[in-house]
C-alpha positions in Angstrom: -44.4 2.4 -10.5 -44.0 2.9 -14.2 -44.6 0.3 -16.9 -41.9 -0.1 -19.5 -42.4 -1.8 -22.9 -39.4 -3.7 -24.2 -39.6 -5.2 -27.7 -37.4 -6.9 -30.3 -34.0 -8.5 -29.6 -33.6 -6.9 -26.2 -36.9 -8.5 -25.0 -35.9 -11.9 -26.5 -32.5 -11.7 -24.7 -34.1 -10.8 -21.4 -36.6 -13.6 -21.7 -33.9 -16.1 -22.5 -31.6 -14.9 -19.7 -34.4 -15.0 -17.2 -35.3 -18.5 -18.3 -31.7 -19.7 -18.2 -31.2 -18.3 -14.7 -34.6 -19.3 -13.4 -35.4 -15.7 -12.5 -38.0 -13.1 -13.5 -37.2 -10.4 -16.0 -37.5 -7.9 -13.2 -34.9 -9.7 -11.2 -32.5 -9.7 -14.2 -33.0 -6.0 -14.8 -32.6 -5.2 -11.1 -29.3 -7.2 -10.9 -28.0 -5.4 -14.0 -29.0 -2.0 -12.5 -27.2 -2.8 -9.2 -24.1 -3.9 -11.1 -24.2 -0.7 -13.1 -24.7 1.5 -10.0 -21.7 -0.2 -8.3 -19.4 0.4 -11.3 -20.5 4.1 -11.3 -19.7 4.4 -7.6 -16.1 3.2 -8.2 -15.5 5.9 -10.9 -13.7 9.0 -9.9 -15.7 12.2 -9.4 -15.7 14.0 -12.7 -14.8 10.9 -14.7 -11.4 9.9 -15.9 -8.3 12.1 -15.1 -6.8 14.0 -18.0 -4.4 12.0 -20.3 -0.8 12.4 -19.5 -1.3 13.2 -15.8 0.0 11.2 -12.9 -3.5 10.9 -11.6 -4.4 9.2 -15.0 -1.5 6.8 -14.6 -2.6 5.8 -11.1 -6.2 5.5 -12.2 -5.2 3.2 -15.0 -2.9 1.2 -12.8 -5.6 0.5 -10.2 -7.9 -0.8 -13.0 -5.3 -2.9 -14.8 -2.9 -4.5 -12.2 0.2 -6.0 -13.7 1.3 -9.4 -12.5 5.1 -9.4 -12.0 7.2 -12.3 -11.0 8.8 -11.7 -7.6 12.3 -10.5 -8.2 14.2 -8.4 -5.6 16.7 -6.1 -7.4 17.9 -4.9 -4.0 19.3 -8.3 -3.2 21.2 -8.3 -6.5 22.3 -4.6 -6.3 25.9 -5.4 -5.5 26.2 -7.9 -8.3 24.6 -5.5 -10.7 27.0 -2.7 -9.7 30.0 -5.0 -9.9 29.3 -6.4 -13.4 27.1 -4.1 -15.4 28.2 -0.7 -14.1 31.9 -1.8 -14.2 31.5 -2.8 -17.8 29.8 0.6 -18.6 32.7 2.5 -17.0 35.4 0.5 -18.8 33.7 1.1 -22.1 33.4 4.7 -21.4 37.0 5.0 -20.4 38.1 3.1 -23.5 36.1 5.4 -25.8 37.7 8.8 -26.4 35.5 11.7 -25.3 34.5 14.2 -27.9 35.0 17.0 -25.5 38.7 16.1 -25.0 39.5 16.6 -28.8 38.6 20.3 -28.8 
């Protein structure tokens, strides 16, 4: 066992936290170390994937889930094709093509 001396603001914060939680300083430190160790276990081997990679996108997505309202585009696919795609085709047909003027 090794003795560690903690002074200053860190010592004051530890004492206050231990007092607030009705625990010893050792218990507070042990809990913090356990939490830190668990977060390190969840990290990927070698740290974060390189920026711009698909692995990075997946890594970020698992850490920052996006809450999306439940909408099922598949159920609306026919309506979307009938309205939006039809409008697109009509506009395209009405606009002269640059290639046809050569």
